[in-house]
Structure formats: C-alpha cells, structure tokens
C-alpha positions in Angstrom: -3.9 -48.1 -30.8 -7.5 -47.6 -29.4 -7.3 -51.2 -28.1 -4.0 -50.5 -26.3 -5.4 -47.4 -24.7 -8.6 -49.2 -23.5 -6.6 -52.0 -21.9 -4.3 -49.4 -20.3 -7.3 -47.5 -18.8 -8.8 -50.7 -17.5 -5.5 -51.5 -15.7 -5.4 -48.1 -14.1 -9.0 -48.6 -12.9 -8.1 -51.9 -11.3 -5.1 -50.4 -9.5 -7.1 -47.5 -8.2 -10.0 -49.8 -7.2 -7.7 -51.6 -4.8 -6.9 -48.4 -2.9 -9.3 -46.6 -0.5 -11.7 -44.3 -2.5 -12.2 -40.9 -0.9 -12.5 -37.3 -1.9 -9.2 -35.5 -2.3 -8.5 -32.6 0.0 -5.9 -30.9 -2.2 -6.8 -28.7 -5.1 -4.6 -27.9 -8.1 -4.7 -26.1 -11.4 -4.1 -27.5 -14.8 -3.1 -24.7 -17.2 -1.8 -24.5 -20.8 1.2 -22.5 -22.1 2.2 -21.8 -25.6 5.7 -21.3 -27.0 4.3 -18.2 -28.9 1.1 -16.2 -28.3 1.1 -14.8 -31.8 2.2 -16.8 -34.8 2.1 -16.6 -38.6 0.5 -19.1 -40.9 2.7 -22.3 -41.3 4.5 -21.5 -38.0 4.8 -24.3 -35.5 3.9 -23.8 -31.8 4.2 -26.0 -28.7 1.3 -26.3 -26.2 2.5 -27.4 -22.8 0.2 -28.9 -20.2 1.2 -27.9 -16.7 0.0 -28.9 -13.2 0.5 -26.8 -10.1 -0.7 -27.1 -6.5 -0.8 -30.9 -6.4 1.2 -33.9 -7.6 -0.3 -36.6 -9.9 0.7 -40.2 -10.3 -1.8 -40.9 -13.2 -4.0 -39.0 -15.5 -6.2 -39.2 -18.5 -7.3 -36.0 -20.2 -8.5 -34.5 -23.5 -6.9 -31.5 -25.2 -9.2 -29.7 -27.6 -8.0 -27.6 -30.5 -9.5 -25.9 -33.6 -8.8 -28.4 -36.4 -9.6 -25.8 -39.0 -6.7 -23.6 -37.8 -4.2 -26.2 -36.5 -2.6 -29.4 -37.8 -1.5 -31.7 -35.0 2.1 -32.8 -35.5 3.1 -34.8 -32.4 3.2 -38.6 -32.5 3.0 -40.4 -29.1 2.1 -43.9 -28.2 -0.1 -42.9 -25.3 -2.3 -40.5 -27.3 -5.3 -41.0 -29.6 -6.6 -38.3 -31.9 -10.3 -37.9 -32.8 -10.9 -34.8 -35.0 -10.3 -31.8 -32.7 -9.6 -33.9 -29.6 -6.4 -35.4 -28.3 -6.8 -38.1 -25.7 -3.8 -38.5 -23.5 -3.2 -41.1 -20.7 -0.2 -41.6 -18.4 0.6 -43.3 -15.1 3.7 -43.6 -12.9 5.3 -47.0 -13.4 7.2 -46.6 -10.1 4.1 -46.8 -8.1 3.8 -43.1 -7.2 7.5 -42.5 -6.5 7.9 -40.5 -9.7 4.7 -38.5 -9.4 4.7 -35.3 -11.5 4.1 -31.6 -10.9 4.8 -28.7 -13.3 5.3 -29.6 -16.9 3.4 -32.8 -17.8 3.6 -33.1 -21.6 4.1 -31.0 -24.8 2.0 -31.1 -28.0 3.2 -29.6 -31.3 1.0 -28.0 -33.9 1.3 -26.1 -37.2 -0.8 -23.1 -38.0 -3.1 -23.5 -41.0 -5.5 -20.4 -41.1 -5.4 -16.9 -39.6 -7.6 -16.1 -36.6 -7.9 -16.3 -32.9 -8.0 -19.9 -31.6 -8.5 -21.5 -28.1 -6.9 -24.6 -26.7 -8.8 -26.2 -23.8 -8.4 -29.2 -21.6 -10.5 -31.5 -19.3 -9.9 -34.8 -17.6 -9.1 -36.7 -14.4 -5.9 -36.7 -12.3 -5.0 -39.1 -9.5 -2.5 -39.1 -6.6 -0.2 -42.0 -5.7 -2.9 -43.8 -3.6 -5.5 -43.6 -6.3 -7.5 -40.7 -5.0 -9.0 -38.4 -7.6 -7.5 -34.9 -7.4 -9.6 -31.8 -7.5 -8.3 -29.5 -10.1 -9.3 -26.4 -12.1 -8.7 -26.1 -15.8 -7.4 -23.0 -17.6 -7.5 -22.6 -21.4 -5.1 -20.8 -23.7 -5.6 -18.5 -26.7 -3.2 -18.2 -29.6 -3.5 -15.6 -32.4 -2.6 -16.7 -35.9 -1.8 -13.7 -38.0 -0.9 -10.4 -36.4 -4.1 -8.4 -36.0 -4.3 -4.9 -34.7 -4.9 -4.8 -31.0 -7.3 -2.4 -29.4 -4.3 -0.4 -28.1 -2.9 -0.1 -31.6 -6.2 1.1 -32.9 -6.3 3.7 -30.1 -2.8 4.8 -30.9 -3.9 5.6 -34.4 -6.8 7.7 -33.1 -5.0 9.5 -30.3 -2.4 11.6 -32.0 -0.5 14.5 -30.5 -0.5 17.9 -32.2 2.8 19.5 -31.1 4.9 20.4 -34.1 8.1 21.3 -32.3 10.8 19.2 -33.9 12.8 19.0 -30.6 9.8 17.7 -28.6 10.5 14.3 -27.0 7.5 14.2 -24.7 4.7 11.6 -24.5 1.2 12.8 -24.8 -0.4 9.5 -23.7 1.0 6.6 -21.7 -1.5 3.8 -20.9 -1.3 0.0 -20.0 -3.7 -2.8 -20.7 -4.2 -3.3 -17.0 -5.1 -1.1 -14.0 -2.8 0.0 -11.2 0.0 2.1 -12.6 1.0 5.0 -10.3 1.3 7.9 -10.3 -1.3 9.1 -12.9 0.5 9.9 -16.2 2.0 13.3 -16.6 4.4 14.0 -19.5 6.9 15.6 -17.0 7.0 12.5 -14.8 9.2 9.8 -16.1 9.1 7.1 -13.4 6.0 4.9 -12.8 5.2 1.8 -10.8 3.0 -1.3 -11.2 2.5 -4.6 -9.3 1.0 -7.6 -11.0 0.4 -11.3 -10.2 2.5 -14.2 -11.6 -0.3 -14.9 -14.1 0.8 -11.7 -16.0 3.6 -12.5 -18.4 3.5 -9.4 -20.7 2.0 -5.9 -20.6 0.7 -4.0 -23.6 1.8 -0.4 -23.6 0.1 2.5 -25.5 2.6 5.3 -25.9 1.6 8.3 -28.0 4.1 11.1 -28.6 3.2 14.8 -28.3 4.8 15.4 -31.7 3.4 12.8 -34.2 6.7 12.7 -36.0 8.7 11.7 -33.0 9.5 8.0 -32.6 9.0 5.5 -29.7 10.8 2.3 -28.8 9.3 0.1 -26.1 11.3 -2.6 -24.4 10.9 -4.9 -21.4 7.2 -5.4 -21.5 7.2 -9.1 -22.6 8.5 -12.3 -20.9 8.2 -10.8 -17.5 10.1 -12.6 -14.8 9.1 -13.1 -11.2 10.4 -10.2 -9.2 11.4 -6.7 -10.6 11.0 -5.8 -14.2 11.7 -2.5 -16.0 9.7 -1.4 -19.0 11.4 1.4 -20.9 9.7 3.8 -23.3 12.3 5.8 -25.2 11.1 8.8 -27.2 13.3 10.4 -29.9 12.3 13.8 -31.1 11.6 14.5 -34.8 15.0 16.2 -35.3 16.8 13.3 -33.6 18.5 15.7 -31.2 16.4 15.0 -28.0 15.7 11.7 -26.2 13.6 11.1 -23.2 13.1 7.8 -21.4 10.0 6.9 -19.4 10.3 3.8 -17.1 7.7 1.6 -15.4 9.0 -0.5 -12.6 6.9 -3.7 -12.7 6.8 -6.2 -9.8 5.6 -9.6 -10.7 4.8 -11.6 -7.6 2.6 -14.2 -5.9 2.3 -12.1 -2.7 1.0 -8.6 -3.4 1.1 -7.6 0.3 4.9 -8.2 0.4 5.3 -6.0 -2.7 3.5 -3.0 -1.1 5.6 0.1 -1.6 3.0 2.8 -0.6 3.5 5.3 2.1 0.7 5.8 4.6 2.0 9.1 5.9 4.3 11.7 4.2 4.7 15.1 5.9 7.3 17.7 6.8 7.0 19.4 10.2 5.7 23.0 9.8 5.7 22.8 6.0 2.8 22.3 3.7 3.0 19.8 0.8 1.4 20.6 -2.6 -0.6 18.7 -3.6 -1.9 17.2 -0.2 -0.4 13.7 0.4 -1.9 10.8 -1.6 -0.2 7.3 -1.5 -0.4 7.1 -5.3 1.1 10.5 -5.9 4.9 10.5 -5.9 5.8 14.1 -6.7 5.3 17.1 -4.4 6.4 20.7 -3.9 7.0 22.7 -0.8 8.5 26.1 0.2 10.6 27.0 3.3 12.0 30.2 4.8 15.5 31.4 4.3 17.9 29.9 6.9 16.0 26.6 7.2 18.8 24.1 6.9 17.2 20.8 7.9 13.8 19.3 7.5 11.9 16.9 9.8 10.4 14.5 7.3 7.8 11.9 8.5 7.5 8.9 6.2 5.5 5.9 7.4 5.0 2.8 5.0 1.6 1.1 4.8 3.3 -2.3 5.3 5.2 -2.0 8.6 7.9 -4.5 7.4 8.8 -2.2 4.5 11.8 0.1 5.0 12.2 3.9 4.2 15.3 5.8 3.3 15.2 9.6 3.2 17.8 11.8 1.5 18.2 15.5 0.7 16.5 16.7 3.9 19.7 18.2 5.4 21.9 21.2 4.6 19.4 22.9 2.3 20.6 25.7 0.1 18.8 28.7 -1.3 16.6 27.9 -4.3 15.7 24.4 -5.4 16.3 21.3 -3.3 15.1 17.7 -3.9 14.1 15.5 -0.9 13.8 11.8 -1.9 12.0 9.1 0.0 12.6 5.6 -1.2 10.3 2.8 0.1 11.6 -0.7 -0.2 8.9 -3.4 0.1 9.0 -6.3 2.6 10.1 -8.5 -0.3 13.4 -6.7 -0.4 13.4 -5.7 -4.1 10.2 -3.7 -5.0 10.9 0.0 -4.6 9.0 3.3 -5.0 10.5 6.8 -5.0 8.6 9.8 -3.6 10.1 13.2 -4.4 9.5 16.6 -2.8 10.9 19.7 -4.6 11.7 22.1 -1.7 12.3 25.7 -2.6 14.2 27.8 0.0 13.5 31.5 -0.3 16.4 34.0 -0.6 16.7 37.1 1.5 14.7 39.3 -0.8 12.0 36.7 -1.3 11.8 36.2 2.5 11.3 39.9 3.2 8.6 40.0 0.5 7.0 36.9 2.0 7.0 38.3 5.5 5.5 41.6 4.2 2.7 39.7 2.5 2.1 37.7 5.6 1.9 41.0 7.7 -0.5 42.5 5.2 -2.6 39.4 5.3 -2.8 39.5 9.1 -3.8 43.2 8.9 -6.6 42.4 6.5 -7.9 39.6 8.8 -7.7 42.0 11.9 -9.6 44.7 9.9 -12.2 42.2 9.0 -12.7 41.3 12.7 -12.9 45.0 13.7 -15.5 45.7 11.1 -17.6 42.7 12.3 -17.3 44.0 15.9 -18.3 47.5 14.9 -21.4 46.1 13.1 -22.3 44.0 16.1 -22.0 47.1 18.4 -24.1 49.3 16.1 -26.7 46.5 15.9 -26.8 46.4 19.7 -27.3 50.2 20.0 -30.0 50.4 17.3 -33.7 51.3 18.4 -34.7 47.8 17.3 -32.1 46.2 19.6 -33.0 48.6 22.5 -36.7 47.7 22.0 -35.8 44.0 22.0 -33.8 44.5 25.3 -36.8 46.3 26.9 -39.2 43.6 26.1 -38.0 41.1 28.7 -38.1 43.8 31.4 -41.7 44.8 30.5 -42.7 41.2 30.5 -41.1 40.6 33.9 -42.9 43.8 35.4 -46.3 42.7 34.0 -45.8 39.2 35.4 -45.0 40.6 38.8 -48.1 42.9 38.8 -50.3 40.0 37.8 -49.0 37.9 40.6 -49.5 40.7 43.2 -53.1 41.4 42.1 -53.8 37.7 42.2 -52.5 37.5 45.8 -54.6 40.5 47.0 -57.8 39.0 45.4 -57.1 35.7 47.1 -56.7 37.3 50.5 -59.9 39.2 50.2 -61.7 36.0 49.6 
C-alpha cells in the first residue's frame, strides 16, 4: 500500500510540475465536523473533512487523532495509517472538471476511553492548474463520556430560594456566549441573540426561583442558518403554573443584515422610563386623560431595516401596550420593543395637575427667597461699603491728577 501511495504522489508531482508554478491568490478553510460532539464509550463517530472558500482538484493531507481514545474503522485504498496519523491522497481523474468543495471525505472511529480528544488536520491542496491553495486548518474536539459542563456546575451552585409551590419564574438565565438582549429579568420572557454560522449549538443555564420547579430546554442544538427559537419552559412545583421564556437566535454569515436594534425610540411630549437604550426592550410611560393618539419616533440602526408600530392609536384609560417590531434587512430577524403606556383617569388627572401646581409654587417660592436674599445682601453695610469704594477710588484718582497738573504748570 505504501508503494502505491508513493507512486501516486510522484504522478501528482509530475502533473503539477508541467503547469505554471505560482502563488495562489484564493484562500480557503479546511475544517472538521463530527457526527456527534459527545459520545459514550464504544460509540462510533464520523469525522468529516470539509473545504470552503476554494475548490481543490488534488490534495494530500494528514488527519491526526488520539489513538488511546479512538479506534480507526474506515478502510480506504487511498489512505495509509501510521499510529495516530491517517495519510489521505486524492486527485481529480477528470483533469480538474470534477474539482471538489464542501465535503471531501469521511473517516469512521470507535470510542475506546473516556475523555476530551482533539482531531486535527494539515496538508496541501491544489487547484485544477496545479497551483497550491492557501488554506487555514481548524481542529475538532469530541467528548467521550458525558462530563459536567461549567454551566451544569454553576447550576448546582446557583439555586433559588423561593418556596412558593406555584412559582414558575426563572432566577437565572445565562448563555455560554455574549450578546443576549435585553439583560435577564424574571418578568421578561422574550430575548434576542445573533451569532455567526460557526455556532451550531448554545448551552443554556436556567435556574428556577423555586428549586423544586422543573425546566425543559429545547431548540438550543443543531441551529440552522436563519431564525431559531430556544424555549425554556418552567413548570411550578405544584404543576399548576407554566411559564415559557424564549430566545430568538439568528444564525447568519452577515451580522450587519441581521441588525434589529433601534437607534431612536421616543414619544412626542412623553418621557420613557428607563431612558432609551438599544438593548433595552421594555419601557413605561404615562399620559394625560384624553390623549387618544401618540406620535412615536422609531428609527432603526440599519436604514434598510423596517419598523412596524401598533397600539399607539385610540388609547383607553388605564394600561395600553405600544409595540414596535423591527425587521432586519435580511427579512427574517425581528426584535420587539414594548412600551406600557398608562393613561390617567379623571381623578388621577386632577391629582396630577394639583401636584404639578404645587410643584410650580414651590419653585416660584424658591426663586422669591433667592431674590430676597440677594436684595438684603445688596442693602447690607458691607454691600454699601463695597459700592462706595469705587467712588472713593475715582475721587482720589481725580484729585491726584489735578494736583499733578498744577505742579507741572508751576514748573
């Protein structure tokens, strides 16, 4: 077998030597995928070699694995195995017309011992005219035996202390990556996150307020490109209450097109609480009785995103919900901003106006007190003395000048 591979490589070298040798301008990535990221002992797993960004018509590379943890099962004519190294060679027999991109080859292994293991790859790749391609290599880790993750350990340490049997709230909601908005609040049930295409699963730490409540998490693995929904359903200890928290996850190669943030959110003549922040999605406001319609300003950060506003017309007394939905330029990523608007009733309006009047009176009284203090200060002996000083100085100066003139004339 070694002899066949040697002859094969020599043939490839001769073919490439005929072509013009130059540095390739394209750059690709060789990366590994596994059929399972966590397996048990004696389980089988497939490691796939993939190429993206460029197309190859020939290659020879080495795949390295931990021989103490894995048994190599695949049998191929164009491979050679030396301890923990698999040498693989291939070329396009159609002279470059069947050049490859994407999945190149699969290797099958059987797990032998528990532990974390790494598969790595290195080698050379060539295009259809014999030029060597410039590529980056990415390794892949696979866990044999299910060990506790850091999140699982944190979940055991961070326990809620609420003993109400009907409590279905979360005490903690955290992800293994940054970027979830808004910041977690047990009363907020909808969250948003944008990740790159390299992210295929998200680990979720969800701790209930009542330690005896149960949690079910779905949708956080095998993320597809586009919109994904992670659901965290909490069932209370008495099984009578259920509450679902959702995380809308956008997996994309273009983060700019997935931008769902607002740059401006305001209501004319109305204050928002808290002050606007692009990552904060829940607000409160209060308006006078008789205010039927609101003038809402909502401007997205990405000018190609669209905004839809609802609930801002025909307000009623009491609670009203104004919803602003931002749809990203990609057409599917969405974020929902909500403003809880309270319209005062007649009695509350009178009380509000009375409080405002009293506040104005207090301000006016404060100004009057300041003016009186200033007037007293001006009429005080110290102030009068201070006002006389400039006059005295001016008189003395005039006398000195007159005396000087008389003396000069006598001379």
